[in-house]
C-alpha positions in Angstrom: 32.5 -53.1 135.9 32.9 -53.0 132.0 33.8 -55.6 129.9 36.5 -56.0 127.0 36.9 -59.2 124.8 40.2 -59.0 123.2 40.9 -62.0 120.6 43.4 -64.8 121.4 45.1 -66.2 117.7 46.4 -68.8 120.0 42.7 -70.0 120.6 42.2 -70.2 117.0 45.4 -71.9 116.2 47.1 -69.5 114.2 50.3 -69.2 115.8 53.2 -69.7 114.0 56.7 -71.6 114.0 59.9 -72.5 112.8 62.5 -74.4 112.3 65.8 -72.2 112.3 68.2 -75.6 112.2 66.7 -77.0 108.7 69.7 -78.0 106.1 70.6 -80.8 103.5 72.7 -83.2 104.1 75.8 -82.6 102.7 75.1 -80.4 100.5 78.1 -79.8 99.0 78.6 -83.2 98.2 82.1 -83.0 100.3 81.2 -86.4 102.1 82.7 -89.3 100.8 85.9 -87.8 100.4 88.3 -89.4 98.4 91.9 -88.9 97.0 92.4 -87.0 94.2 94.6 -88.2 91.5 93.4 -91.7 93.0 90.7 -91.6 92.4 89.0 -89.0 90.2 85.4 -89.5 90.2 83.8 -92.6 91.7 79.9 -93.3 91.8 78.0 -94.2 95.5 75.3 -96.3 97.0 73.0 -94.0 97.7 72.3 -96.1 100.8 76.1 -94.8 101.7 75.6 -94.0 105.1 77.0 -90.3 104.5 76.3 -89.5 101.4 72.7 -87.5 102.6 70.8 -88.1 99.0 69.2 -90.2 96.9 68.4 -91.0 93.9 65.5 -92.3 91.1 68.3 -94.3 89.3 67.6 -97.5 89.1 70.6 -98.3 90.1 70.8 -96.5 92.8 74.1 -94.5 91.9 75.2 -91.3 92.5 78.4 -89.8 90.7 80.4 -87.7 92.4 83.7 -85.7 90.8 86.8 -83.7 92.5 88.0 -80.4 92.3 89.5 -79.5 88.6 88.8 -83.2 87.1 88.7 -83.0 83.6 89.7 -79.0 84.4 85.9 -78.2 85.9 86.4 -76.6 89.5 84.1 -77.0 92.5 81.7 -74.3 93.1 82.3 -75.5 96.7 85.0 -77.6 98.8 86.3 -80.0 96.5 83.9 -82.0 94.7 80.8 -82.3 93.2 77.9 -84.4 91.9 76.6 -85.5 88.6 72.8 -85.7 87.8 73.3 -88.2 85.7 75.4 -91.0 86.8 75.1 -94.3 84.7 70.7 -93.0 83.2 69.2 -90.0 83.6 68.3 -89.3 86.9 66.8 -87.4 89.8 68.9 -86.5 92.9 66.8 -85.6 95.7 65.9 -85.1 99.5 62.8 -85.8 101.8 63.1 -83.3 104.8 60.1 -83.3 108.1 59.9 -81.5 110.9 58.9 -78.2 109.5 56.1 -76.8 110.8 53.4 -74.7 108.5 53.3 -70.7 107.5 56.8 -70.7 107.4 59.1 -69.5 105.0 61.5 -71.5 103.1 64.5 -70.0 101.3 67.2 -72.0 98.8 70.1 -71.9 96.9 72.2 -73.9 94.9 75.5 -74.3 91.7 74.6 -76.1 88.5 77.5 -76.0 85.4 76.1 -78.4 82.4 79.3 -80.7 81.4 79.5 -81.1 77.8 77.4 -77.6 76.7 74.2 -76.6 78.2 72.3 -78.9 80.2 68.7 -78.0 81.9 67.9 -79.3 85.1 64.4 -78.8 87.2 64.2 -77.8 91.0 61.3 -79.4 92.8 60.1 -78.5 96.4 57.4 -80.8 97.2 54.6 -80.8 100.2 53.8 -84.7 100.2 50.6 -84.6 101.9 49.9 -86.5 105.3 50.6 -89.4 104.0 53.8 -88.6 103.1 54.6 -90.5 99.8 55.4 -88.6 96.5 52.0 -89.0 94.4 50.3 -90.5 96.8 47.1 -87.9 95.8 47.2 -85.0 97.9 51.2 -83.6 97.0 51.6 -79.9 96.3 54.1 -78.2 94.6 55.1 -75.9 96.7 58.1 -74.4 93.7 59.5 -75.8 90.6 61.3 -74.1 87.8 64.0 -74.6 84.7 67.3 -73.9 85.2 69.8 -73.7 82.1 73.1 -73.3 82.3 76.4 -73.6 79.9 79.1 -75.9 80.7 82.3 -72.5 81.0 80.8 -71.7 84.5 78.4 -72.4 87.3 74.7 -70.7 87.6 74.2 -70.2 90.8 71.0 -69.7 92.3 68.2 -68.6 95.1 65.3 -68.0 96.2 66.5 -64.5 96.7 63.6 -61.7 94.8 61.5 -64.9 93.8 57.2 -65.2 96.2 57.4 -66.6 99.5 57.1 -69.9 99.3 55.1 -71.6 102.2 55.6 -74.5 103.9 52.4 -76.7 104.3 53.1 -78.5 107.4 53.9 -82.4 105.5 57.6 -84.0 104.1 59.1 -81.9 102.0 60.8 -83.4 99.0 63.7 -80.9 97.3 64.7 -82.6 94.2 66.8 -81.3 91.6 66.0 -83.1 88.1 67.9 -83.8 85.3 66.0 -82.9 82.3 68.2 -82.1 79.1 71.8 -82.7 78.7 74.0 -82.4 75.2 75.8 -84.8 74.0 72.3 -87.0 73.9 74.4 -89.6 76.7 72.5 -90.8 79.7 75.2 -90.5 82.1 76.9 -87.4 81.1 74.8 -83.8 82.2 73.9 -81.9 85.1 76.4 -80.7 87.5 75.5 -80.2 90.8 76.8 -78.4 94.0 76.8 -76.0 97.4 73.0 -76.6 98.0 71.7 -75.8 100.5 67.7 -74.1 102.3 66.9 -72.9 104.9 63.6 -71.9 107.0 62.5 -68.7 108.1 59.6 -67.4 110.4 56.9 -65.9 108.7 55.7 -62.5 109.8 53.6 -61.6 107.8 50.5 -61.0 108.8 47.6 -64.7 109.5 44.9 -63.6 107.9 41.6 -64.2 109.4 38.2 -65.4 108.0 36.2 -62.5 107.4 32.8 -65.0 108.4 35.2 -64.7 111.6 33.8 -61.1 112.8 29.9 -62.3 111.8 30.5 -64.8 114.8 32.8 -63.1 117.3 30.1 -61.1 119.8 28.8 -65.2 119.8 32.3 -66.8 120.8 32.6 -63.8 123.1 29.6 -64.7 124.4 30.9 -67.8 125.1 33.4 -67.1 126.5 35.4 -68.9 123.7 37.3 -65.5 123.0 39.7 -64.6 126.2 38.5 -62.1 128.0 40.1 -59.6 129.6 37.5 -57.7 132.9 38.8 -53.8 133.3 37.3 -52.0 135.9 
């Protein structure tokens, strides 16, 4: 009888999985919906059930504008957000349940209010403790974007290095860095924010040391056996 041994990636825990249904909640800020002309802009608590976002602002306020208020058209839909409501702040969402070794893609629209505004977009793996700043965070992506107040800039992950997940909760943050005019309550419009998860089809590297021990592992029956006559 001739014996052939085949490597089973499942045995090594190197299988791939992904969550194809991932997306931001309320990424275009269409809810809560208010009536243009009655309320052209308003603020909501980030504890509002259907707003989907959290803010670092101490008053928990998120500011939404309606399409064409002060001559500014929404990039998508009928509403958009301003990062600085009553103070310089960050809008963010935490997303759990995305397995390790998948690829994150994203897009969003950004615009200045009184001139050139700058924000930073971060994707951070929160580690095993799921706490930002808990000591085991890993920044998967971070980049600043600057736009004037005459047009929206639209940004995607296309052409960037793959953003690979580590398997813990992810925090997606839109961080106000600078705003024209100097007011703490003005600057950095955001709209059409979303992300997706796709399967990483690149070969999973097997550590070189494994091959040194592969014959011994096979002899112990750790690797799957396939017998042929």
